[in-house]
C-alpha positions, 0 to 999 in steps of 0.5 A: 233454166239459168235465168229462172234459177237466178230469178228465184234466188234474187226473189228469195233474197228479197223475201228474206230481207223483208222478213229480217227487216220488217218483223220487229215490234215497232215495224209491225206497229207502223204497218200492222196487218189490216192497214189503217183500221188495224192501227186505229184498233190497236190504239183503241185497245191500248187506251181500253187496257190502260183504263182496265188496268187502272180499275183492276188495280184499285177495285178491291180497295175501292169496294173496301174503303169507299163503298164500305163492303166486307171481304165476303161481299167483295168476294161475291162481287168478283164471283158475279163478275166472273159468272157474267163474263162467261155469257158475254162472249157467246152473246157477242158472237150471236149478235155479231152474226146478225149485226155489224161488229163495229157497231156492237163494239162501240155499244160495248164501250158505251155500256161500260162507260155507263156502268163505271160512272154508276159507281160514282153515284151508287154504293149499295151492295145490291146495285154494285152487284148488278153494275159489276156483272154488267161491266164484266159482261161488256168487257168479255163481249168487247174482247170477243168482238176485237178478236173477230175484227182481227180475223176479218181485217188481218186475214191469213196474218191474224197471228201477227195481229194477235201478237201485236194485240197481246203486246199492246194489251200488256203495255196498257195494263202495266201503264194503268197499274202505274197510274193507279199506284199514284191514286192509291198512294193518295188514298182519299175518296176523291183520288178513287173517283179520279181513277174511276173517271180516268177509266171512263175516259178510256172508254170514251176515247176507245169508242171514238176511235172504233167509230173512225174505222170501217166495218170489216167484212170477210177477207178474200179467203172467206169470201171465196169460201162463201161463194163456193158455199152459195154454188154448193147450196143449189135450190132445193139443196139447202143445208142448216146453218152451222150451230156451235152448240150442236157441233160436238167436235168444237165443243170438245175443243172448247172444253179441253181449252179450259184447263189450258188457260190455267197459266193466268190463275197460276200467275195471278193467284197461285204464285203469290199465295204459295210464296206467302204461305209455303216459303220464306221468300220476301213478300217484295218478290210478288210484284216481280212476277208481274214485271217479268210477265209483262216484259217477256210478253212485250218482247217475245210475243212477236217471235213466238207468233212468227213460229206459229202461223198455221193450224198444225203448228198451233196444235203442236204449240198446244202440246208444248204448252202442257209440257211447259206448264208441267215444268212450272208445276214441278218447280213449285212442288220442289220449292223449299220451305226454308231458305229465302234465296233458293225459294226466290230463285225457284219462284222466279224460274216458275214465273218465267215458265208460266209466262212462256206457257202464256205465250204459247197459249195466246197463239195456239188457242186463238189460231185453233179457235179460228181454224176449227170453225166454219168460215161462214159461221166464225162469229158465233163459233168464236163467241163459244170459244171465248167461254174457255177463258171466262170459265177458267177465270171463275173456276181456276182460282178456286181449283188452285186454292181449294184443291191443288195448294191444299194438297201441297207438292203432290197437288202441283205434280198432279196438276202438271201431269193432268194439263200435259195429258189434256194438251196431248189430247187437244193436239190429237183432236185438233189435227183430226178435225183439221183433216176432216175439214180438209177432206170435206172441202176436197170432196165438196169441190166436185159436186159444186163444180159439176153444177157450175159446168151444167150452167155453161161455164168451165167443166167440172174438175176431177176430184183427187184425194190427197193420198193420190197426189204427188208433189213435183218441183212445179205443181201438184200432179194428180194420179187418175188411174185408181179412179179409172179402175173403180169405174172400169168394173161397170163400164163396158169399154174400159179402154174408152173409159180410160182415154176419156178420163185421162183426156178430161183430167188433162184438160181440166186439172192441168190447164187454167180456166183462162187458158182453155180455148172457148172455140176452135178456129177454122183451119186455113187451107194452103193452096197446093203447089203446081209441080208442072209449071217451070220454076221462076228464075231469081230476080 
């Protein structure tokens, strides 16, 4: 016992040392979850987001000064882009269930390359409307496929990969915005064309890097689940494929996730407009919102993701998101109209809170989207889950400007209370679905194992509900007696039924399949001693 206790302590120290020395951002970037392919994919995302940052910072000015469009036409272009982006995620999920995700991601990069280069040739509004819509569709599809790659490559450490992806993406957006500032300072038509070519070059490099990766199949856990599903789906017992559009529980999760993404519109639209229209804070404070958001996301994303690694923790983070956004809305409602210093402090504090909400949402929403989806249909389910952010990007700015800000401080209080209530409902429904999925796995293990035992392999394990399990220091012990009393009513010999049940439980549940003897060797019979012969004297 002393030796085992010492080994356990030494092992705990080693694991703690690994956790303390290897969970930094730079350390995780050197060895990300997923190995070489994950490192290449993160670099491809950095290049992609840099090009996207260049285009995002210059697109409105390009359409205005180069293409010669008015404000109404620019608004229609951005609205069409948002509407097309809603269809990009489910379309990519539908295709990823039938074709390799790596090939589809390369196709998305090449599609955006073609559309962004078309801006150098066409300036008519009708053509630009189609080009912008297709570009947005390819952008949302690429992000969904990157999420699917992380789910398959990182496995159980997908939360860590998601944190790295968020940090890399924000660094890319900031770098792209800085590069765009140089071209905007020049302000000529040639400068805008150079910015467009830079965005196109990022798509070429990203597609080349994705081509160097390997196609990611399902991880070990998903492979084991699929093997169990194949055993469960015996001939004549086929089940229909999982369809996210018919899964009411998952559609409810996606619907509730839409208002839980409003932090993006609050940071990019509501905070600047509220500063300009309702406070005396200096307008130069607007870029500080983006700087605070970028720095905090890059620095704190790994820390937040390390604390939210499991589905139940993600459900708790969803409720904490609602409370954090409620605090942000209260600060905006209490921001004074007069007094530059007081308004500036309140707005900066609101930017910090909305960034904290974004950190919580990035891990909770994604982890729940993966965990609440069936393992054998995650591609199509994740495609539907990606619609929540696209819908928010389209409807969020209109909701904030047309309803919340028009109502003034009471509008902010109502919005914060509504989001907090939705977060509580999201947590409850998420936990209920997780419990239902766990119960389905436990109840479905016994029929699958009984069919395996009928084919000549190990005997079927005795199913044990979670409420009949008690934890000990070494293993989980199943209490078999409630199942016996249910069978004793119909069995003519209750004592024999009890002995059979307990013996079968001890054989199956408390021994591993490799340690069970396949056959009992014949017992060797020792010859009986001859007591009549005299004893042999010692030599």
